[in-house]
Backbone as numpy.savetxt, mean C-alpha at the origin, in Angstrom:
# Nx Ny Nz CAx CAy CAz Cx Cy Cz
-13.16 -21.88 14.16 -12.43 -21.65 12.95 -11.10 -20.95 13.19
-10.00 -21.51 12.72 -8.68 -20.90 12.94 -8.53 -19.73 11.95
-8.09 -18.63 12.53 -7.84 -17.48 11.72 -6.43 -17.52 11.16
-6.27 -17.45 9.80 -4.93 -17.53 9.26 -4.08 -16.31 9.64
-2.75 -16.44 9.54 -1.92 -15.30 9.83 -2.23 -14.14 8.90
-2.17 -12.90 9.36 -2.43 -11.81 8.50 -1.45 -11.75 7.36
-1.89 -11.29 6.16 -0.99 -11.11 5.00 -0.08 -9.96 5.22
-0.60 -8.90 5.96 0.15 -7.72 6.24 0.08 -7.47 7.74
1.24 -7.11 8.35 1.20 -6.69 9.74 2.13 -5.55 9.93
1.60 -4.42 10.44 2.40 -3.26 10.78 2.33 -3.13 12.27
3.53 -3.11 12.91 3.60 -3.11 14.41 4.34 -1.92 14.89
3.74 -1.13 15.78 4.36 -0.02 16.46 4.96 1.04 15.56
4.25 1.36 14.48 4.77 2.31 13.49 4.66 3.77 14.07
5.79 4.42 14.04 5.87 5.86 14.45 6.50 6.65 13.35
6.03 7.85 13.21 6.60 8.75 12.12 6.44 10.20 12.62
7.53 10.90 12.62 7.57 12.33 13.02 7.95 13.15 11.79
7.38 14.35 11.73 7.83 15.39 10.77 8.19 16.64 11.63
9.43 16.79 11.91 9.84 17.83 12.82 9.30 17.56 14.23
8.62 18.53 14.74 8.02 18.43 16.12 6.70 17.70 16.10
6.14 17.47 14.92 4.79 16.83 14.82 4.93 15.31 14.78
4.26 14.65 15.69 4.21 13.15 15.66 2.96 12.77 14.84
3.17 12.41 13.63 2.09 12.01 12.73 1.56 10.61 13.09
2.40 9.72 13.52 2.02 8.36 13.94 2.77 8.01 15.22
2.07 7.44 16.19 2.66 7.05 17.46 2.31 5.60 17.74
3.19 4.66 17.47 2.99 3.28 17.82 1.74 2.63 17.23
1.50 2.89 15.96 0.28 2.34 15.26 0.52 0.91 14.84
-0.44 0.06 15.06 -0.38 -1.32 14.60 -1.62 -1.59 13.77
-1.44 -2.43 12.74 -2.50 -2.76 11.83 -2.24 -4.15 11.21
-3.30 -4.94 11.11 -3.19 -6.28 10.45 -4.22 -6.33 9.37
-3.86 -6.98 8.27 -4.82 -7.16 7.17 -4.68 -8.62 6.66
-5.84 -9.23 6.41 -5.88 -10.58 5.95 -6.26 -10.64 4.47
-5.72 -11.55 3.75 -6.07 -11.77 2.34 -7.57 -12.08 2.24
-8.19 -11.50 1.21 -9.59 -11.76 0.95 -10.59 -11.02 1.82
-10.12 -10.15 2.64 -11.01 -9.35 3.54 -10.87 -7.90 3.22
-11.95 -7.17 3.45 -11.96 -5.72 3.23 -11.61 -5.06 4.54
-10.75 -4.09 4.51 -10.35 -3.34 5.68 -10.59 -1.86 5.48
-11.23 -1.22 6.37 -11.43 0.22 6.27 -10.61 0.92 7.31
-9.98 1.99 6.91 -9.16 2.82 7.82 -9.84 4.15 7.93
-10.40 4.39 9.07 -11.24 5.56 9.29 -10.61 6.47 10.34
-10.85 7.77 10.21 -10.35 8.70 11.23 -10.57 10.13 10.77
-10.43 11.03 11.71 -10.58 12.48 11.40 -9.41 12.96 10.54
-9.57 14.13 9.98 -8.45 14.77 9.24 -7.33 14.95 10.25
-6.14 14.62 9.75 -4.94 14.77 10.59 -4.70 13.59 11.50
-5.49 12.51 11.40 -5.31 11.39 12.30 -4.13 10.46 11.91
-3.64 10.62 10.73 -2.47 9.84 10.29 -2.75 8.77 9.30
-3.98 8.68 8.73 -4.33 7.62 7.80 -3.44 7.69 6.59
-3.30 8.82 5.95 -2.48 8.94 4.74 -1.02 8.69 5.02
-0.54 9.14 6.17 0.86 8.91 6.57 1.11 7.42 6.70
0.22 6.72 7.33 0.36 5.27 7.53 0.45 4.57 6.14
-0.45 4.96 5.25 -0.47 4.35 3.93 0.77 4.72 3.09
1.30 5.92 3.33 2.54 6.33 2.65 3.73 5.49 3.15
3.71 5.16 4.47 4.73 4.27 5.02 4.60 2.88 4.32
3.39 2.40 4.25 3.16 1.10 3.64 3.59 1.08 2.18
3.30 2.16 1.45 3.61 2.17 0.04 4.97 2.65 -0.32
5.86 2.90 0.70 7.25 3.24 0.46 7.51 4.71 0.26
6.51 5.57 0.31 6.76 7.02 0.11 7.42 7.63 1.32
7.17 7.09 2.55 7.84 7.51 3.82 8.43 6.28 4.44
9.52 6.50 5.17 10.13 5.46 5.99 9.68 5.71 7.44
9.25 4.60 8.13 8.90 4.84 9.53 10.11 5.15 10.38
9.91 5.90 11.41 10.98 6.22 12.39 11.17 4.96 13.32
10.08 4.35 13.63 10.08 3.16 14.50 9.07 2.18 14.02
9.22 0.93 14.39 8.20 -0.09 14.08 8.69 -1.03 13.03
7.87 -2.03 12.75 8.23 -3.02 11.75 7.00 -3.43 10.91
7.28 -3.92 9.72 6.23 -4.34 8.82 6.59 -5.73 8.26
5.62 -6.65 8.25 5.83 -7.87 7.57 4.76 -8.02 6.49
5.13 -8.59 5.39 4.21 -8.85 4.26 4.38 -10.34 3.89
3.30 -11.08 3.96 3.33 -12.52 3.72 4.36 -13.23 4.58
4.45 -12.75 5.83 5.34 -13.37 6.83 6.77 -13.01 6.71
7.16 -12.13 5.74 8.55 -11.74 5.56 8.71 -10.27 5.89
9.90 -9.89 6.45 10.14 -8.48 6.70 9.93 -7.68 5.45
9.35 -6.48 5.58 9.05 -5.64 4.44 9.46 -4.18 4.81
10.38 -3.67 4.03 10.83 -2.30 4.23 11.21 -1.70 2.89
10.25 -1.23 2.10 10.54 -0.77 0.78 11.38 0.51 0.81
12.27 0.61 -0.22 13.12 1.78 -0.36 12.49 2.79 -1.32
11.22 2.79 -1.37 10.50 3.76 -2.22 9.28 3.06 -2.83
8.43 3.88 -3.54 7.23 3.33 -4.08 7.49 2.26 -5.13
8.59 2.35 -5.86 8.87 1.30 -6.92 9.12 -0.03 -6.20
9.90 -0.04 -5.12 10.11 -1.28 -4.38 8.82 -1.84 -3.88
7.94 -0.94 -3.34 6.66 -1.44 -2.86 5.82 -2.03 -3.96
5.80 -1.40 -5.11 5.01 -1.99 -6.24 5.58 -3.30 -6.64
6.91 -3.50 -6.58 7.52 -4.74 -6.96 7.08 -5.87 -5.96
6.81 -5.44 -4.74 6.36 -6.42 -3.71 4.83 -6.62 -3.73
4.12 -5.86 -4.67 2.70 -6.02 -4.78 1.88 -4.98 -4.02
2.59 -3.94 -3.52 1.84 -2.90 -2.77 1.84 -1.65 -3.56
0.67 -1.09 -3.85 0.55 0.19 -4.56 -0.48 1.06 -3.90
-0.32 2.33 -4.08 -1.26 3.31 -3.52 -1.77 4.19 -4.59
-3.08 4.38 -4.58 -3.76 5.33 -5.46 -4.10 6.52 -4.62
-3.49 7.67 -4.92 -3.78 8.82 -4.10 -5.10 9.45 -4.47
-5.64 10.21 -3.42 -7.01 10.73 -3.61 -7.04 11.98 -4.53
-5.87 12.58 -4.79 -5.86 13.76 -5.62 -6.42 13.42 -7.00
-6.94 14.42 -7.58 -7.64 14.19 -8.91 -6.63 14.16 -10.04
-5.62 13.34 -9.98 -4.66 13.28 -11.10 -4.68 11.91 -11.80
-5.77 11.24 -11.69 -5.95 9.99 -12.44 -6.34 10.32 -13.85
-6.09 9.33 -14.72 -6.50 9.46 -16.14 -7.97 9.13 -16.20
-8.83 10.14 -16.31 -10.26 9.98 -16.29 -10.86 9.09 -17.34
-10.18 8.99 -18.48 -10.72 8.15 -19.51 -10.36 6.72 -19.41
-9.50 6.39 -18.45 -9.09 4.96 -18.20 -9.90 4.35 -17.05
-9.99 3.04 -17.11 -10.67 2.32 -16.01 -9.82 2.34 -14.74
-10.38 1.94 -13.61 -9.65 1.79 -12.39 -8.48 0.91 -12.61
-8.72 -0.26 -13.27 -7.63 -1.24 -13.52 -6.56 -0.59 -14.30
-6.88 0.14 -15.37 -5.86 0.76 -16.19 -5.09 1.86 -15.43
-5.75 2.61 -14.58 -5.09 3.60 -13.72 -4.08 2.94 -12.78
-4.47 1.85 -12.20 -3.54 1.08 -11.30 -2.34 0.63 -12.02
-2.50 0.11 -13.23 -1.44 -0.49 -13.97 -0.63 0.49 -14.83
-1.03 1.78 -14.80 -0.38 2.80 -15.63 1.12 2.80 -15.46
1.81 2.60 -16.56 3.27 2.58 -16.56 3.85 1.18 -16.31
3.04 0.18 -15.97 3.54 -1.15 -15.72 2.58 -2.16 -16.34
2.02 -1.83 -17.50 1.05 -2.68 -18.16 1.65 -4.03 -18.48
0.77 -5.02 -18.32 1.17 -6.46 -18.74 0.98 -6.52 -20.23
2.05 -7.00 -20.90 1.94 -7.15 -22.39 2.25 -8.56 -22.80
1.67 -8.93 -23.91 2.00 -10.19 -24.57 2.19 -9.82 -26.03
3.43 -9.98 -26.43 3.85 -9.45 -27.72 3.63 -7.93 -27.73
2.90 -7.39 -28.64 2.70 -5.94 -28.61 1.29 -5.52 -28.11
0.53 -6.52 -27.62 -0.83 -6.28 -27.10 -0.88 -6.28 -25.56
-1.83 -5.56 -24.98 -2.05 -5.64 -23.59 -2.56 -7.01 -23.21
-2.01 -7.60 -22.20 -2.50 -8.87 -21.68 -3.47 -8.64 -20.58
-4.68 -8.39 -20.94 -5.72 -7.98 -19.96 -5.99 -9.05 -18.90
-5.91 -10.33 -19.23 -6.15 -11.35 -18.27 -5.06 -11.36 -17.18
-3.84 -11.28 -17.57 -2.71 -11.20 -16.64 -2.80 -9.95 -15.79
-3.09 -8.82 -16.47 -3.22 -7.56 -15.76 -4.36 -7.63 -14.70
-5.44 -8.15 -15.09 -6.61 -8.25 -14.16 -6.24 -9.12 -12.94
-5.50 -10.25 -13.15 -5.09 -11.09 -12.05 -4.16 -10.32 -11.11
-3.32 -9.58 -11.69 -2.36 -8.77 -10.87 -3.02 -7.70 -10.05
-4.00 -7.00 -10.69 -4.72 -5.96 -9.95 -5.55 -6.57 -8.89
């Protein structure tokens, strides 16, 4: 079985904060329709890597491709426009909303003056 090209590829990502090397040459590939778990000890760089992916941090070195195209968001809004969003682990979600509604908060799909739940669900 031929494995399709990954939807996302991060190659040689490095990120420093002062004297601290948070990421050193990290590479990651993700394929559409597959579940990927990112595991590691506290301080291993998992959150930093995801912040690079979601546009909150710029990598010092390395490259990212998304759907075969170069990807370098200039912030979280750019990343969201490209279909990449991050839900942070802090407890600042709207507890009364569903996961779907929390993800779409502030960018709800509308049709006329109503929420377009079908379009929103496809997007999520």
